[in-house]
Every structure is written in C-alpha cells, then in structure tokens.
C-alpha positions in Angstrom: 87.9 80.9 75.4 88.9 77.7 77.1 90.2 79.6 80.1 86.9 81.4 80.4 85.1 78.1 80.2 87.3 76.7 82.9 86.6 79.6 85.2 82.9 79.3 84.5 83.0 75.5 85.3 84.9 76.2 88.6 82.2 78.6 89.7 79.7 75.8 89.8 81.7 73.0 91.5 81.4 72.0 95.1 84.8 70.8 96.2 88.3 70.7 94.9 89.0 69.7 91.2 90.2 66.1 91.1 88.1 65.1 94.1 86.0 62.0 93.3 83.2 63.4 95.5 83.1 66.6 93.3 79.6 68.0 92.9 77.8 71.0 91.3 76.0 73.8 93.0 74.7 77.3 92.6 75.6 78.1 96.2 78.7 80.2 95.3 76.6 82.6 93.3 74.0 82.8 96.1 76.7 83.4 98.7 78.3 86.2 96.6 75.2 88.0 95.6 73.6 87.8 99.1 76.8 89.1 100.8 76.6 92.9 101.5 80.4 93.1 101.4 80.3 92.2 97.7 78.4 95.4 97.0 80.7 97.4 99.1 83.6 96.0 97.1 81.7 96.9 93.9 81.1 100.4 95.1 84.8 100.8 96.0 85.8 99.5 92.6 83.5 101.9 90.7 84.7 104.9 92.8 88.3 103.8 92.3 87.7 103.6 88.5 86.0 107.0 88.3 88.7 108.8 90.2 91.4 107.1 88.1 89.7 108.2 84.8 89.2 111.8 86.1 92.9 112.1 87.1 94.3 110.4 84.0 92.3 112.4 81.5 92.5 115.7 83.4 96.3 115.5 82.9 96.5 113.7 79.6 94.1 115.9 77.6 95.8 119.3 78.2 99.2 117.8 77.7 98.2 116.1 74.5 96.6 119.3 73.2 99.7 121.3 74.2 101.9 118.9 72.2 99.7 118.4 69.1 98.1 121.8 68.8 100.7 124.3 69.8 104.4 125.2 69.0 105.6 124.0 72.4 109.4 123.8 72.1 109.9 120.9 74.5 107.8 118.3 72.7 110.6 115.7 72.4 111.2 116.0 76.2 107.5 115.5 77.0 107.3 112.4 74.8 110.5 111.0 76.3 109.2 111.6 79.9 105.9 109.9 79.0 107.7 106.9 77.5 109.9 106.6 80.5 106.9 106.8 82.8 105.4 103.8 81.0 108.4 101.7 82.1 108.0 102.4 85.8 106.3 99.4 87.5 103.0 100.2 89.3 104.3 98.5 92.5 107.2 101.0 92.6 105.0 104.0 92.1 102.6 102.8 94.8 105.4 102.1 97.3 106.8 105.6 96.7 103.5 107.2 97.5 103.1 104.9 100.5 106.4 105.8 102.0 105.7 109.5 101.5 102.0 109.9 102.4 100.9 107.0 104.6 99.5 108.3 107.9 101.7 106.1 110.0 105.0 105.6 108.1 104.8 108.4 105.5 107.9 110.7 105.6 106.0 113.8 104.6 103.3 113.1 107.1 105.8 112.6 109.9 107.7 115.8 108.9 104.5 117.9 108.8 103.4 116.5 112.2 106.8 117.3 113.7 107.0 120.7 112.1 103.5 122.0 113.1 103.1 119.8 116.3 99.9 118.2 115.0 98.0 115.5 116.9 97.5 113.4 113.8 98.8 113.2 110.3 97.0 115.5 107.9 97.3 113.3 104.8 96.1 109.7 104.1 96.9 108.1 100.8 95.4 104.7 101.9 91.8 105.6 100.8 89.8 105.0 97.7 90.4 108.6 96.5 94.1 108.2 97.2 94.3 104.9 95.4 92.5 106.5 92.4 94.8 109.4 92.4 97.9 107.2 92.3 96.4 104.9 89.7 95.3 107.9 87.6 98.9 109.3 87.7 100.2 105.9 86.7 97.8 105.6 83.7 98.3 109.2 82.5 101.1 108.2 80.1 98.9 105.6 78.4 96.0 108.1 78.2 98.3 110.7 76.8 99.6 108.5 74.0 96.1 107.5 73.0 94.7 111.0 73.1 97.7 112.4 71.3 97.2 109.9 68.5 93.5 110.9 68.2 94.4 114.6 68.1 97.2 113.9 65.5 94.7 112.2 63.2 92.2 115.1 63.3 92.3 117.6 60.5 93.4 121.0 61.9 91.5 122.7 59.1 88.3 122.1 61.1 89.6 124.2 64.0 91.0 126.8 61.6 87.5 127.1 60.1 86.0 127.7 63.5 88.6 130.4 64.2 87.7 132.1 60.9 84.1 132.2 62.1 85.3 134.1 65.1 84.9 131.2 67.6 87.0 131.6 70.7 89.4 128.9 71.9 87.0 127.4 74.3 84.2 127.5 71.8 86.4 125.8 69.3 87.3 123.0 71.7 83.7 122.5 72.9 82.0 122.7 69.5 84.6 121.3 67.1 87.5 119.5 68.7 85.6 117.4 71.4 82.8 116.2 69.1 85.3 115.1 66.4 87.7 113.2 68.8 84.9 111.9 71.1 85.0 108.3 69.6 88.8 108.2 70.2 88.4 109.5 73.7 85.7 106.9 74.5 88.0 104.1 73.2 90.8 105.4 75.4 88.5 105.6 78.4 87.3 102.1 77.9 90.9 100.8 77.6 92.0 102.7 80.7 88.9 101.5 82.6 89.7 97.9 81.7 93.3 98.3 83.0 92.0 100.0 86.2 89.3 97.4 86.9 91.9 94.6 86.9 94.6 96.6 88.6 96.1 94.9 91.6 99.4 96.6 92.5 98.0 100.0 93.7 94.9 98.6 95.5 97.0 95.9 97.2 99.8 98.2 98.4 97.6 101.2 99.4 94.3 99.6 100.2 95.0 96.2 102.0 96.6 97.9 104.9 93.3 99.6 105.7 91.2 96.6 104.6 89.9 98.6 101.6 89.1 96.1 98.8 88.5 96.4 95.1 87.5 93.4 93.0 91.1 92.3 92.3 92.2 92.4 95.9 89.0 90.8 97.0 89.7 87.9 94.7 93.2 87.7 96.1 91.8 87.6 99.7 89.5 84.7 98.7 92.3 82.9 97.0 94.7 83.3 100.0 92.7 83.0 103.2 94.4 83.2 106.5 92.8 79.9 107.6 91.7 76.9 105.7 92.0 76.0 102.0 91.2 78.5 99.2 87.6 78.9 98.1 88.1 78.1 94.4 84.4 78.2 93.7 84.0 81.6 95.3 87.1 82.9 93.5 85.8 81.6 90.2 82.4 83.2 90.8 84.0 86.6 91.4 86.1 86.1 88.3 83.0 85.4 86.2 81.4 88.5 87.6 84.6 90.5 86.7 84.5 89.0 83.2 80.8 90.0 82.7 81.4 93.5 83.9 84.5 93.9 81.7 82.6 92.6 78.7 79.9 95.2 79.2 
C-alpha cells in the first residue's frame, strides 16, 4: 500500500524528489492522456494480451483435458516437461525465437532466403502477433497447471451422466464441462492476463528493435531516455494507469 501511495505521489510532483523547489501539478496526466502515442501503446498491449491468452489456452486446455480425462500413458512425462518449462527464463525463450525468426539475424529466415532465393525474409517474429505467440507459449505451462487443477476437482460423474443421456463428446464438453469449470478458467485467464500485462522480457527483446511498445517497455523508455534525466512524474503516471487497469 505504501508503495502504491508513493507512486501516486510521484505522479503529481513537478521536479525531482528532494529538490527544495518541488511542486505539484496535473500536467503529467494531461500530457499522457493527450498524447496519441499512449493510446497506440494501449492498443498494442491489449492485442499482445489477447494473442497471449489465445495461444496459452489453445494449448493448455486440450493438454489438460488429455491428462485429466483420458488414459494417456505418458502423463508423468507431460507433467515433467511442463514443470521444466516453468524454470526456463522468459529472456532465454525470447532470445531463442529472436535468433531463429528475426527478419535480419534469424537463422531460419536466412536459410529460407538462401534456399529459395527470396528477396526478403518470409517470417518476422518482431511484431505484436509474434510477441503474443512467444509469450503465450511461455505461459502455457502456468495455464496448464491451473486448468488441470480445475479439471481434477470436477466430478467426472457429471460427464458420465451426459454420456448416459447420449450426448456426444463435443456436446458434453460444451454443455457440461465448460460451464462447470468456467469460474476456474476465468481465474486462470485473469492471472495469466496480469502476468502478460506486466511482462517485460518478451516485449523488450522482440519489440524494442522495431520500436513496438507495450506498457511495460514504454515505462522503461520513459525511465531510461537517451537524452536528459528520467521523467519520474511521467513514469509514475504510467505506473498509476497500469495499476488501475490491473485492478479492474
């Protein structure tokens, strides 16, 4: 709470903390909200978040269902792989994708251009969609663990009753499984969204080279300008906006 209060206080100051001429102003909020680039960053962040959620749950849901609702023989292997994937730093994952799929230095892009004599690389990972894909793959293990826990706590007798009533597999999933586990899926989606919204590693490594900003990298740019001192008031204002969005 004290940290949030400090950030809120910094967003209203005019000057540097400790300066005897320190004053208070609303200019930082006016500057942020009247800057069109702020809304472009917000749009980038929302698209990044949506792509991340789509990729993470598109992979986590079927894998969790396979593990919890079938007799798949390699369950321990899947759990071990998901646990190991949680230990891989996001920076390492992002760098791996960068060195493989970047349009200028990506090894796969260079190989495809040389093999097919193309005029330009066919793949570009340094986009919002590419960033969301990489972040979604990085957050798939977290999503899997949360979704698997929800499926494990659900009574299988509900699905068996639907089968007795001659419901097909898809009907059972749509009418029984999803409505029952929906609160758990929503909680997992909120948790993954919070992680994605604050993520810095993937947007920094894949996005900054093309000047594609999300809120986290935009705050970093404001805090580390190429010229002049950092704009603490502007950074704090962006942080307050991030806190409000995360709270919602």
